[in-house]
C-alpha positions as CSV (number, residue, x, y, z in Angstrom):
1,M,-5.3,10.9,6.9
2,A,-9.0,10.1,4.4
3,A,-11.2,7.7,6.2
4,E,-10.9,5.8,2.4
5,R,-8.7,6.8,-0.5
6,Y,-7.7,4.3,-3.3
7,L,-4.1,2.7,-3.9
8,Y,-3.4,3.0,-7.9
9,D,-0.3,1.0,-9.8
10,S,1.9,3.4,-11.3
11,K,2.2,2.0,-14.6
12,S,-1.4,1.7,-15.5
13,H,-2.8,4.2,-13.5
14,K,-5.8,1.8,-12.5
15,A,-6.6,1.0,-8.6
16,V,-5.7,-1.9,-7.6
17,M,-6.7,-1.6,-3.9
18,Y,-8.6,0.5,-1.3
19,Q,-7.7,2.1,2.3
20,A,-10.6,2.2,4.6
21,G,-9.0,2.9,8.1
22,E,-5.6,1.6,8.8
23,H,-6.5,-1.3,6.5
24,L,-5.7,-1.9,2.7
25,F,-8.3,-4.2,0.9
26,S,-8.1,-5.8,-2.4
27,L,-11.2,-4.0,-4.9
28,S,-13.0,-7.1,-5.2
29,G,-12.4,-8.8,-1.7
30,S,-13.6,-7.3,2.0
31,K,-10.9,-9.0,3.7
32,A,-8.3,-7.0,4.6
33,Q,-5.0,-7.6,2.5
34,H,-2.4,-5.1,4.5
35,W,-2.2,-2.5,7.8
36,I,-0.4,0.2,7.9
37,S,1.3,1.8,10.5
38,G,3.1,5.2,10.5
39,D,4.9,5.2,6.8
40,Y,4.8,1.5,6.4
41,I,2.4,-1.2,5.2
42,F,2.8,-4.8,6.3
43,S,1.0,-7.9,5.4
44,M,-1.9,-9.7,6.9
45,E,-0.4,-12.8,5.7
46,T,3.4,-12.5,7.1
47,Q,2.8,-9.9,9.6
48,A,6.5,-8.2,7.4
49,I,6.5,-5.2,5.8
50,S,6.0,-5.2,2.2
51,F,6.1,-1.3,1.7
52,W,7.1,2.0,2.8
53,I,5.2,4.8,1.8
54,L,6.5,8.4,1.2
55,G,4.4,11.4,0.4
56,N,1.6,9.6,-1.8
57,D,4.5,7.3,-3.4
58,V,4.2,3.8,-2.3
59,Y,7.9,2.0,-2.8
60,G,8.2,-2.1,-2.5
61,H,10.0,-3.4,-0.1
62,V,12.0,-6.1,-1.3
63,G,14.4,-7.3,2.0
64,N,16.9,-6.5,4.2
65,G,15.5,-3.2,4.5
66,E,15.7,-2.4,0.5
67,L,13.0,-0.3,-1.6
68,T,12.2,-1.0,-5.1
69,R,13.6,2.1,-7.0
70,E,10.7,3.1,-8.2
71,P,7.6,3.6,-6.6
72,I,5.0,0.8,-7.8
73,Y,1.6,2.3,-6.5
74,Y,0.4,5.8,-5.1
75,F,-2.3,7.3,-3.5
76,D,-4.8,9.7,-4.5
77,G,-5.2,12.7,-3.5
């Protein structure tokens, strides 16, 4: 896994967060918003699963093990 990569919005194709190590940061902030463990992205605030990673695509976790039908984000490269 690359040391730093960007997370893009699937609709606008604009970068929304960046990954440094195992954490995701907003582009305008220096405080981690999420952390990544395996194929899951967890919220730093709630400690709950926020997203699921499949390849470079990132799906939203809507609760009870359900995911969004379409990816809402994607990682570069």
